[in-house]
C-alpha positions as CSV (number, residue, x, y, z in Angstrom):
1,M,278.5,-121.3,-31.2
2,L,274.6,-121.9,-31.1
3,A,274.1,-123.1,-34.5
4,S,271.2,-124.4,-36.5
5,V,271.0,-128.2,-37.3
6,T,268.5,-129.2,-39.5
7,G,267.6,-132.3,-41.6
8,S,264.6,-133.4,-43.5
9,F,261.8,-135.5,-41.8
10,P,261.8,-139.0,-43.2
11,H,258.0,-139.4,-42.6
12,Q,255.0,-137.3,-41.7
13,D,253.9,-139.6,-38.7
14,T,255.4,-137.3,-36.0
15,K,253.5,-136.3,-32.7
16,L,253.7,-132.7,-31.3
17,V,254.4,-133.3,-27.5
18,S,255.2,-131.3,-24.4
19,C,258.6,-132.1,-22.5
20,R,259.6,-131.1,-18.9
21,Q,262.0,-128.1,-19.0
22,D,264.0,-126.4,-16.4
23,W,266.5,-123.7,-16.3
24,H,269.1,-122.4,-14.1
25,Q,271.8,-119.6,-14.2
26,T,275.2,-118.2,-13.1
27,S,276.2,-114.7,-13.4
28,S,277.5,-115.3,-16.9
29,Q,275.2,-117.9,-18.5
30,V,271.8,-119.3,-18.5
31,V,271.2,-123.1,-19.1
32,V,267.8,-124.4,-20.4
33,T,267.2,-128.2,-20.0
34,I,264.8,-129.8,-22.3
35,Y,264.1,-133.5,-21.0
36,A,263.6,-135.3,-24.3
37,K,265.0,-138.7,-24.4
38,S,267.0,-139.9,-27.5
39,P,267.0,-136.8,-29.3
40,L,267.8,-136.7,-33.1
41,P,270.6,-134.0,-33.7
42,A,270.2,-134.4,-37.7
43,L,266.5,-133.8,-37.3
44,S,266.5,-131.1,-34.5
45,S,267.4,-127.3,-34.4
46,V,268.0,-124.6,-32.1
47,T,268.2,-121.2,-33.5
48,A,268.6,-117.8,-31.8
49,S,268.7,-114.2,-31.9
50,R,269.9,-111.9,-29.1
51,T,266.3,-112.1,-27.3
52,V,264.7,-115.0,-28.9
53,I,265.4,-119.0,-29.1
54,D,263.3,-121.2,-31.3
55,V,263.6,-124.9,-30.5
56,H,262.7,-127.8,-32.6
57,I,263.7,-131.4,-31.2
58,M,262.7,-134.5,-32.9
59,F,263.3,-137.6,-30.3
60,E,262.3,-141.2,-29.7
61,G,261.9,-141.6,-33.5
62,D,258.5,-139.7,-34.0
63,K,258.0,-137.4,-31.2
64,V,258.6,-133.3,-31.8
65,F,258.9,-130.7,-29.0
66,Q,258.7,-127.0,-30.3
67,A,259.2,-123.8,-28.4
68,K,259.7,-120.3,-28.9
69,L,261.3,-118.4,-25.8
70,D,261.3,-114.9,-25.7
71,L,264.1,-114.4,-23.2
72,W,263.9,-112.0,-20.3
73,G,267.7,-110.9,-21.1
74,V,270.0,-110.3,-23.9
75,I,272.4,-113.2,-25.0
76,D,275.7,-113.6,-27.0
77,V,274.5,-115.9,-29.7
78,Q,278.3,-116.4,-31.0
79,K,279.2,-118.0,-27.4
80,S,276.2,-119.9,-27.0
81,F,275.7,-123.7,-27.6
82,V,273.7,-126.7,-27.5
83,N,274.4,-130.1,-26.1
84,M,272.5,-133.1,-26.8
85,V,272.7,-136.2,-24.7
86,P,270.7,-139.3,-24.6
87,T,268.5,-138.0,-21.7
88,K,268.0,-134.5,-22.5
89,V,269.0,-131.4,-24.6
90,E,271.2,-128.6,-22.9
91,I,270.9,-125.0,-24.3
92,T,273.7,-122.9,-22.8
93,L,273.1,-119.3,-23.3
94,Q,275.9,-116.8,-22.7
95,K,274.6,-113.6,-21.1
96,A,275.5,-110.3,-23.0
97,S,276.3,-108.8,-19.7
98,P,276.7,-110.3,-16.4
99,M,273.5,-109.9,-14.4
100,T,270.7,-111.9,-12.7
101,W,267.6,-112.6,-14.8
102,A,264.5,-112.5,-12.8
103,K,262.9,-115.2,-14.9
104,L,263.8,-117.0,-18.2
105,E,261.1,-115.5,-20.3
106,H,259.9,-112.0,-20.9
107,L,256.1,-112.5,-21.2
108,Q,254.8,-109.7,-23.4
109,K,251.4,-108.5,-22.9
110,V,248.7,-110.2,-25.1
111,T,246.7,-107.8,-27.1
112,D,243.7,-107.9,-29.3
113,K,244.4,-108.7,-32.8
114,E,243.1,-106.1,-35.2
């Protein structure tokens, strides 16, 4: 199950950084990999709805990676999960229906703000 694991930040001296990302798929799953060394599970979170994932990873003590992905397809949140290992974070998303995704994200058209 894809669950939110959240903790409080011990200090405010964090640096928002970008991380290399990759993804691949099978007929039933999409795996999003974020290359963040030494992730801190107690201070990180991944939350999901059927079409959006919000990622907040604290790693290497003071670095923070954040992303919101509007997914190209629909996922089964209950069957999705996160695996944090010393070199990366893998988010395994169970597809709601077996099909090939053309891309990871469904990029919405940017409109002028009113």
